[in-house]
C-alpha positions in Angstrom: 133.1 217.7 -43.8 132.5 215.1 -41.2 129.9 214.2 -38.6 131.0 211.8 -35.9 128.7 208.9 -35.1 131.0 207.1 -32.6 130.5 206.3 -28.9 133.5 205.0 -26.8 132.3 202.4 -24.4 134.9 202.1 -21.6 134.9 199.4 -19.0 133.7 200.4 -15.6 136.9 198.8 -14.1 139.4 201.7 -13.9 142.2 199.9 -11.9 143.4 196.4 -12.5 146.8 194.7 -12.6 148.4 197.9 -11.2 147.2 199.8 -14.3 145.3 203.2 -14.0 143.1 204.7 -16.6 142.8 208.4 -17.0 141.2 210.5 -19.6 140.8 214.4 -20.4 138.7 216.2 -22.8 140.0 219.4 -24.4 139.7 221.5 -27.4 142.3 221.2 -30.1 142.5 221.9 -33.9 139.1 223.6 -33.3 137.4 220.3 -32.2 136.7 218.2 -29.2 139.5 215.8 -28.4 139.3 213.1 -25.7 142.6 211.5 -24.6 142.7 208.2 -22.6 145.9 206.9 -21.2 146.5 203.6 -19.3 149.6 203.7 -17.2 151.2 202.4 -14.0 150.0 205.4 -11.9 147.9 208.5 -12.2 150.8 210.9 -12.5 152.4 209.1 -15.4 149.0 208.9 -17.2 148.4 212.7 -16.7 151.9 213.6 -17.8 151.5 211.6 -21.0 148.1 213.2 -21.6 150.0 216.6 -21.5 152.5 215.2 -24.1 149.8 214.2 -26.4 148.1 217.6 -26.2 151.5 219.3 -26.8 152.0 217.0 -29.9 148.6 217.8 -31.5 149.3 221.5 -30.9 152.6 221.1 -32.6 150.9 219.6 -35.6 148.2 222.1 -35.6 150.7 225.0 -35.8 152.2 223.2 -38.8 149.2 222.4 -41.0 146.2 224.6 -39.9 144.7 226.5 -42.9 143.0 228.9 -40.5 146.3 230.3 -39.3 148.2 232.4 -41.9 151.5 231.9 -40.1 151.5 228.0 -40.5 153.3 226.3 -43.2 150.0 225.5 -45.0 148.9 229.1 -44.5 151.9 230.3 -46.2 151.3 227.9 -49.0 147.8 229.2 -49.5 149.0 232.9 -49.2 151.3 232.2 -52.1 148.8 230.4 -54.5 149.6 231.4 -58.0 152.6 233.3 -57.0 155.4 230.9 -55.9 156.3 227.5 -54.4 156.7 227.4 -50.6 159.2 225.2 -48.9 157.8 223.0 -46.1 159.1 220.5 -43.6 159.3 216.9 -44.8 156.4 216.0 -42.4 154.1 218.5 -44.2 155.3 217.5 -47.6 154.8 213.9 -46.9 151.2 214.3 -45.6 150.4 216.4 -48.6 151.7 213.8 -50.9 149.6 211.1 -49.2 146.4 213.3 -49.5 147.1 213.8 -53.2 147.6 210.1 -53.7 144.2 209.6 -52.1 142.8 212.2 -54.4 144.1 210.1 -57.4 142.8 207.0 -56.0 139.2 208.4 -55.5 139.3 210.4 -58.8 138.8 213.6 -56.8 136.1 212.4 -54.5 138.7 213.5 -51.8 140.6 216.6 -52.5 142.6 218.7 -50.0 141.8 221.9 -52.2 138.3 221.7 -51.1 139.3 224.6 -48.8 138.8 227.0 -51.6 135.3 226.0 -52.3 132.6 228.7 -51.9 130.1 227.7 -49.3 127.0 228.2 -51.3 125.1 225.4 -49.6 123.6 226.2 -46.3 122.5 223.5 -43.8 121.2 225.8 -41.0 117.6 225.9 -42.3 118.0 229.0 -44.3 117.9 227.6 -47.8 114.6 227.7 -49.7 115.8 226.7 -53.0 118.8 224.8 -54.5 121.6 227.0 -55.8 121.7 227.4 -59.7 123.8 225.0 -61.7 126.0 228.0 -62.7 126.5 228.9 -59.1 127.4 225.5 -58.2 130.0 225.2 -61.0 131.5 228.6 -60.0 131.8 227.4 -56.4 134.5 224.8 -57.1 136.4 226.8 -59.8 139.5 227.1 -57.5 139.2 223.3 -56.4 141.3 220.8 -58.2 144.0 218.6 -56.8 145.8 218.3 -60.3 146.7 222.0 -59.8 148.8 221.3 -56.8 152.5 220.8 -57.7 154.9 219.1 -55.4 158.8 219.2 -55.7 160.3 216.5 -53.8 163.8 217.6 -54.4 163.2 221.1 -52.9 160.3 220.0 -50.6 158.0 222.7 -52.0 154.3 222.9 -52.5 152.8 225.2 -55.2 149.1 226.0 -56.0 149.0 227.0 -59.5 145.9 229.1 -59.2 145.4 232.4 -57.4 142.8 231.9 -54.8 143.4 228.2 -54.4 143.7 226.8 -50.8 144.4 223.4 -49.2 143.3 222.2 -45.9 143.5 218.8 -44.3 140.4 219.2 -42.1 139.6 216.0 -40.4 142.3 214.1 -42.2 144.7 216.2 -40.2 143.1 215.1 -37.1 143.4 211.5 -38.0 147.2 212.0 -38.8 147.7 213.7 -35.4 145.9 210.9 -33.6 148.1 208.4 -35.4 151.3 210.3 -34.4 150.3 210.6 -30.8 149.8 206.8 -30.7 153.2 206.2 -32.2 154.7 208.7 -29.7 153.1 207.0 -26.7 154.1 203.6 -27.7 157.8 204.8 -28.1 157.4 206.2 -24.6 156.4 202.7 -23.3 152.6 203.5 -22.8 151.1 200.2 -23.7 147.5 201.3 -23.9 145.3 204.3 -24.7 143.0 206.2 -27.1 143.6 209.4 -28.8 140.2 210.6 -30.2 140.2 213.6 -32.3 136.6 214.7 -33.0 135.7 211.0 -33.8 139.0 209.9 -35.5 140.0 207.4 -33.0 143.6 205.9 -32.9 143.9 203.2 -30.2 146.4 200.7 -28.9 146.5 198.1 -26.2 143.6 197.1 -24.0 141.6 198.6 -21.1 143.0 197.9 -17.6 140.8 195.0 -17.0 142.2 193.3 -20.1 139.1 193.8 -22.3 139.2 195.4 -25.8 138.2 199.1 -26.3 134.6 199.0 -27.4 133.3 201.2 -30.0 129.5 201.9 -30.4 128.2 202.9 -33.8 125.2 205.3 -33.4 122.0 204.6 -35.2 121.8 207.7 -37.6 118.0 207.5 -37.4 117.7 207.3 -33.6 120.5 209.4 -32.1 120.0 208.1 -28.6 120.7 204.4 -29.6 123.6 202.4 -31.0 123.3 199.6 -33.7 126.3 197.7 -32.6 129.4 197.8 -30.2 132.5 196.4 -31.8 135.6 195.3 -29.9 138.3 197.3 -31.5 141.1 194.9 -32.2 142.4 197.1 -34.9 144.1 200.4 -34.4 141.7 202.9 -35.7 138.1 203.8 -36.3 136.5 206.6 -38.2 132.9 207.5 -39.1 131.7 210.0 -41.5 128.0 210.8 -41.6 125.3 213.3 -42.6 122.2 212.5 -40.4 122.1 216.0 -38.9 123.3 218.4 -41.5 121.3 218.0 -44.8 118.6 219.7 -46.9 115.7 218.2 -48.9 114.7 219.5 -52.3 111.9 217.7 -54.4 112.1 214.7 -52.2 115.9 214.2 -52.4 118.1 214.5 -49.6 121.4 216.4 -50.0 124.0 215.9 -47.3 126.5 218.6 -45.9 129.4 216.5 -47.3 130.1 218.1 -50.7 131.7 216.4 -53.8 134.7 218.5 -54.4 134.8 217.7 -58.1 131.1 218.9 -58.8 130.1 221.2 -56.1 127.1 219.0 -55.3 126.2 217.4 -52.0 126.8 213.8 -51.6 123.5 211.7 -51.8 122.6 208.0 -51.1 124.7 207.3 -47.9 124.0 208.5 -44.4 127.0 206.9 -42.6 130.3 205.2 -43.4 132.5 203.7 -40.6 136.0 202.5 -41.4 138.1 200.2 -39.1 141.8 199.8 -39.9 145.5 200.4 -39.0 145.6 204.2 -39.6 143.1 207.0 -38.4 144.5 209.2 -41.1 143.7 206.7 -43.9 140.3 205.7 -42.4 139.3 209.3 -42.3 140.2 209.8 -46.0 138.3 206.6 -47.0 135.2 207.3 -45.0 134.9 210.9 -46.3 135.6 209.7 -49.9 133.1 206.9 -49.7 130.4 209.2 -48.6 130.9 211.1 -51.9 131.4 208.0 -54.0 128.1 206.4 -53.0 127.3 202.8 -52.2 128.4 200.9 -55.3 131.6 202.8 -56.0 132.4 203.0 -52.3 132.0 199.1 -51.9 134.2 198.6 -54.9 136.8 201.2 -53.7 137.2 199.9 -50.1 137.6 196.3 -51.2 140.9 197.3 -52.7 142.2 197.7 -49.2 141.8 194.3 -47.2 143.4 195.8 -44.0 140.4 198.1 -43.7 136.8 197.0 -42.8 133.5 198.9 -43.1 129.9 199.5 -42.1 127.9 201.5 -44.7 124.3 202.8 -44.0 122.3 204.1 -46.9 119.7 206.8 -46.8 117.1 204.1 -46.8 118.5 202.3 -43.8 120.4 199.5 -45.7 123.4 198.1 -44.1 126.5 196.8 -45.8 129.5 195.5 -43.7 132.7 193.7 -44.0 132.2 189.9 -43.2 135.3 190.2 -40.8 133.1 192.3 -38.4 130.5 189.7 -38.0 127.7 192.2 -38.1 124.5 190.5 -39.0 122.0 193.3 -39.3 121.1 194.5 -42.8 118.4 197.0 -42.4 117.4 199.7 -39.9 113.9 201.0 -39.3 113.8 204.7 -40.2 
């Protein structure tokens, strides 16, 4: 659902004020993760990177919809059959995801996992799917058919064949959890970057802010701006690589779960704010909503700031980001 358009710009100073920066790249949740820790010495930094990896793996083994043995895997296996009891952590994450579905009127929907993949973005499509085929592709999608029982901590999918999956929202959640865990352990600075869902805290060893570069979606080897990350998280959703064009209209790989049609109109949405989980949900939803509805939506949440780029290269951004550019050359 998400194409990452972020570049982390690290200071060249790795040791200052008795602080050491270490980072490691690994594969977790099926994606590329980069973990950066600032600590008093290399051993402490490396040990805490290990703790972060273990925490992400723990969360993956609770919520992955690709593994039948996880709690979400069991929920999906019992769709249309019976409710499944889950841990409070999983229940609460599902509850927040459903609340986002209601806020966006289904532009975000964790039951998208049941969608038939009839759109192909590998160059093999020569014609649009039929309206009938598109309608059938989302027959099992619908957050209103997800029943939560807070008394018994159960999740029930009403329709056989339904599935839920957190996708990149789960990556944002895991990144936030790891930040909280590191702060509790006394690690005062770092970044947990789950496939572009960045949860950050503190500053670089030289005292400067973490800098985030937003890639120009029309020129992949350039950035349009570098923003000091004074808030805790940043996420970008985009579609500049995976799309198809029919009759002169561009259709992105991000599908509207309510209709089965690809999102159109926006090529990139970057969200800055306190939570990577929530920023991810917002960026994905806004790609589906389109410019006007997206701007109306995000302004309900003043703690979150945005940079939106349309298919035509127009840029809209929060005044708080002090980003002056309004148009990109395609």
